[in-house]
C-alpha positions in Angstrom: 72.1 20.7 60.8 70.6 18.3 58.4 70.0 14.6 59.0 72.8 13.8 56.6 75.3 16.0 58.4 74.5 14.3 61.7 75.6 10.9 60.3 79.1 9.9 61.5 81.3 7.0 62.2 79.7 6.7 65.6 76.6 5.3 63.8 77.6 2.2 61.8 75.5 0.9 58.9 73.0 -1.8 59.6 74.6 -5.1 58.4 72.9 -8.2 56.9 73.0 -10.2 60.1 71.4 -7.5 62.1 68.8 -6.9 59.4 67.9 -10.6 59.4 67.2 -10.3 63.2 65.1 -7.1 62.7 63.1 -8.8 59.9 62.7 -12.2 61.6 59.0 -11.6 62.4 58.2 -11.0 58.7 59.7 -14.2 57.5 56.4 -16.1 57.5 54.5 -13.5 55.4 53.6 -14.2 51.8 54.0 -10.6 50.5 55.5 -7.4 51.9 54.8 -3.9 50.6 57.5 -1.4 51.6 56.6 2.3 51.7 59.5 4.2 50.2 59.4 8.0 50.2 62.9 8.5 48.8 64.3 9.7 52.1 67.3 7.9 53.7 65.3 5.9 56.2 63.0 4.2 53.7 65.7 3.8 51.0 67.9 2.0 53.5 64.9 -0.2 54.5 64.2 -1.0 50.9 67.8 -2.1 50.2 68.0 -4.1 53.4 64.7 -5.9 52.7 65.8 -6.6 49.1 69.0 -8.3 50.3 67.2 -10.2 53.0 64.5 -11.5 50.6 67.0 -13.0 48.2 67.1 -16.1 50.4 64.8 -18.8 49.2 61.4 -19.2 51.0 61.2 -15.5 51.9 58.2 -13.3 51.2 57.7 -11.5 47.8 58.7 -7.8 48.0 56.8 -4.9 46.5 57.3 -1.2 46.9 55.2 1.9 46.7 55.7 5.6 46.8 53.0 8.2 47.5 53.3 11.4 45.5 51.3 13.9 47.5 51.7 16.5 44.8 52.7 19.2 47.4 56.1 20.1 46.0 57.2 20.7 42.4 59.9 18.1 42.8 57.7 15.3 44.2 57.0 13.7 40.9 60.7 13.5 40.0 61.5 12.1 43.5 58.9 9.4 43.0 60.5 8.5 39.6 63.8 8.4 41.3 62.5 5.8 43.7 61.1 3.8 40.8 64.5 3.8 39.2 66.1 2.6 42.4 63.6 -0.2 42.8 64.2 -1.3 39.2 67.9 -1.5 39.9 67.2 -3.7 42.9 64.7 -5.9 41.1 61.7 -4.7 43.2 58.3 -4.1 41.6 57.3 -0.5 42.3 54.1 1.6 42.1 53.6 5.4 42.4 50.4 6.3 44.2 48.9 9.8 43.8 47.0 11.9 46.3 44.4 13.3 44.0 42.1 16.3 44.5 42.4 19.6 46.2 44.8 19.8 49.1 43.7 21.1 52.5 45.0 24.5 53.8 45.0 23.5 57.5 46.5 20.5 59.3 48.3 19.7 56.1 50.8 17.2 57.5 48.2 15.3 59.5 45.9 15.0 56.5 48.7 14.1 54.1 49.7 11.4 56.5 46.2 10.1 56.6 45.9 10.1 52.9 49.3 8.3 52.6 48.3 5.5 54.9 44.9 5.1 53.1 46.6 4.8 49.7 49.3 2.4 51.0 46.7 0.3 52.9 44.6 0.0 49.7 47.7 -1.0 47.7 48.6 -3.6 50.3 45.1 -5.1 50.0 45.3 -5.0 46.2 48.5 -6.9 46.5 46.8 -9.8 48.1 46.9 -8.7 51.7 50.5 -7.7 51.8 52.0 -6.5 55.1 52.8 -2.8 54.9 56.4 -2.2 56.1 57.5 1.3 57.0 60.8 2.8 58.1 59.9 4.4 61.4 63.0 4.8 63.5 64.0 5.3 67.1 64.0 9.0 66.5 60.5 8.9 65.1 59.4 7.0 68.3 60.9 9.6 70.5 59.3 12.5 68.6 55.9 10.8 68.6 56.1 10.2 72.4 56.8 13.9 73.0 54.0 15.1 70.7 51.5 12.8 72.4 52.6 13.9 75.8 52.1 17.5 74.8 48.6 16.6 73.6 47.7 15.0 76.9 47.6 11.4 75.7 46.9 8.6 78.1 49.0 5.5 78.8 48.0 3.8 75.5 49.2 6.8 73.5 52.4 7.3 75.5 53.3 3.7 74.8 54.3 5.1 71.4 54.2 3.4 68.0 53.9 -0.4 68.1 56.1 -2.7 66.0 53.0 -4.3 64.5 49.5 -2.9 64.3 46.4 -3.1 62.0 45.7 0.3 60.3 43.3 1.1 57.5 42.5 -2.5 56.8 46.2 -3.5 56.4 48.8 -5.0 58.8 51.5 -2.4 59.4 55.0 -3.5 60.5 57.7 -1.2 61.8 60.8 -3.4 62.1 63.3 -0.4 62.6 61.8 1.2 65.7 64.9 0.4 67.7 67.3 1.7 65.1 68.5 5.3 65.2 67.9 7.4 62.1 71.7 8.2 61.8 72.4 4.5 61.3 70.0 4.3 58.4 71.6 7.4 56.8 74.9 5.6 57.3 73.5 2.5 55.7 72.3 4.4 52.6 75.6 6.2 52.3 77.7 3.1 52.7 75.7 1.4 49.9 75.9 4.5 47.6 72.1 4.8 47.5 70.6 8.0 46.3 68.1 9.7 48.6 66.4 13.0 49.1 65.7 15.2 52.2 62.1 16.5 52.5 62.4 20.2 53.3 59.2 20.0 55.4 61.2 17.9 57.9 62.9 21.1 59.1 60.0 23.5 58.5 59.0 25.1 61.9 55.4 25.5 60.7 55.0 21.8 61.4 54.8 20.5 65.0 57.0 17.4 64.4 59.8 19.7 62.9 59.7 21.9 66.0 59.9 18.9 68.3 62.8 17.5 66.2 64.6 20.8 66.7 64.2 20.5 70.5 65.7 17.0 70.6 69.4 18.0 70.9 68.5 20.2 73.9 66.6 17.4 75.6 69.4 14.9 74.8 71.9 17.3 76.5 69.8 16.9 79.7 69.7 13.1 79.4 66.3 12.8 77.6 67.6 11.4 74.4 65.8 9.2 71.8 67.0 6.0 73.5 65.7 7.1 76.9 62.3 8.2 75.5 62.0 4.9 73.5 62.8 3.0 76.7 60.0 4.9 78.5 57.6 4.1 75.6 58.5 0.4 75.9 57.9 0.3 79.6 54.5 2.1 79.1 53.6 -0.4 76.4 54.3 -3.2 78.9 52.0 -1.6 81.4 49.4 -0.9 78.8 49.3 -4.5 77.7 48.9 -5.6 81.3 46.0 -3.1 81.9 44.4 -4.1 78.6 44.5 -7.8 79.5 43.0 -7.1 83.0 40.3 -4.9 81.4 39.2 -7.6 79.0 39.0 -10.1 81.9 36.9 -7.7 83.9 34.7 -6.9 81.0 33.8 -10.6 80.7 33.0 -10.7 84.4 30.7 -7.6 84.5 28.8 -8.1 81.3 25.2 -8.8 81.9 23.0 -10.8 79.6 20.6 -9.0 77.3 18.2 -9.9 74.5 17.9 -6.4 73.1 20.3 -5.2 70.4 22.2 -3.0 70.1 22.6 -2.9 73.8 25.5 -3.6 76.3 24.7 -4.0 80.0 27.3 -3.9 82.7 27.3 -4.6 86.5 28.7 -1.2 87.2 28.5 -1.7 91.0 31.0 -4.6 90.6 33.1 -2.7 88.0 33.5 0.2 90.4 35.5 -2.0 92.8 38.3 -2.1 90.2 41.1 0.6 89.9 40.1 3.7 88.0 42.2 2.8 84.9 40.4 -0.5 84.6 37.0 1.1 85.0 37.9 3.6 82.2 39.1 0.8 79.9 36.0 -1.4 80.5 33.6 1.4 79.7 35.7 2.2 76.5 35.6 -1.5 75.6 31.9 -1.5 76.1 31.5 1.5 73.8 33.7 -0.3 71.2 31.6 -3.5 71.5 28.5 -1.3 70.9 30.0 0.1 67.8 29.6 3.7 69.0 33.3 4.6 69.0 33.6 3.8 65.3 31.1 6.6 64.6 32.5 9.1 67.0 35.9 8.3 68.6 36.0 9.0 72.3 38.5 11.4 73.7 40.2 10.4 77.0 39.2 13.6 78.8 35.6 13.1 77.9 35.7 9.4 78.9 37.3 10.4 82.3 34.6 13.1 82.9 31.8 10.7 82.0 33.1 7.8 84.1 33.7 10.2 87.0 30.1 11.3 86.9 28.9 7.7 86.7 31.0 6.7 89.7 29.7 9.7 91.7 26.1 8.8 91.0 26.8 5.1 91.8 28.2 6.1 95.2 25.0 8.0 95.9 22.8 5.2 94.5 21.4 7.8 92.1 20.3 7.2 88.5 22.0 9.2 85.9 22.1 9.4 82.1 25.1 10.5 80.0 26.0 10.5 76.3 29.5 9.8 75.0 30.9 8.9 71.6 27.6 8.4 70.0 26.2 6.3 72.8 23.7 6.9 75.7 24.9 5.5 79.1 22.1 5.0 81.6 23.0 4.1 85.1 20.1 2.7 87.3 19.7 3.0 91.0 20.7 -0.6 91.5 24.1 -0.1 89.8 23.4 -1.5 86.3 24.9 0.5 83.4 23.2 0.2 80.0 24.8 1.5 76.9 22.9 1.9 73.6 23.4 3.9 70.4 22.0 7.4 70.8 19.8 9.0 68.2 21.5 11.1 65.4 22.5 14.7 66.2 23.2 14.1 69.8 26.9 14.1 70.6 29.3 14.8 73.5 28.6 14.6 77.3 25.4 16.1 78.5 24.6 17.2 82.1 23.4 14.4 84.3 19.6 13.8 84.2 18.0 12.3 87.3 
């Protein structure tokens, strides 16, 4: 069943008053760049924003469509969005994903290219906030996919309503709105939209998870319940992140050497495991090592477990992780410094 066929009277359109509440956090921005693919979600978002921004003192609205060049119809679809924007009085640009297309991880790389193009356009527009039409359903699918990949608490908190990505501020004001209501909104307004055939293509992981959603919903694990779980995990994640930052400040040791981060690991080890993991990750970020080689949670857990085991035995140990060398001394001091090129991953402990 297509997304359009799922729309029914049980899912009323989003009205102007509700839209104003959803967009309230955007009212103080100077410019907004809305990403419009041509699908019902983004088309509905475009129309709702265009109505909301007619009030005086509201931000300037721009729109952009990324033509990935992956389907013969993509150019015509982008032109269709341009025509819709013209009718709504919204300035619109078509952005092209140039060059040869990858044969593997196509959706993942296309998504990365799309965000890079949109972030660059937002910067070109004077630092506009990038607004996307991610929905409650997208949040649920993202949570399931991250769960299957073994994500930690931060990943299972799902997509955030506001985040910085690719040099631009990204806003997702519709995360609490079911996709069916946006379809109903587009239909009620008589807005033209297209359905991307890849959304139902079982070759792609998100499409396979989407197909499972009705079965999960029948057992009580619907999009609303999954989104509620993501929200609760986000609340816990924020609390743990705040505690980790406070602990990092307490266990940081002075150093005159750069780049170098020194921690009182003996004191840090008194904290819960989750806080120890987060403080070490924050130290890596402070060192700048993660930017070069992002750390995977499993590797971080393995590395920190080895450090804790050595600390309990008052034994020195050296590990490498995410482009950094971690040296634990016998007295419980942990020093992190950038490792030399060509050395990556976690190496066996050296005494």
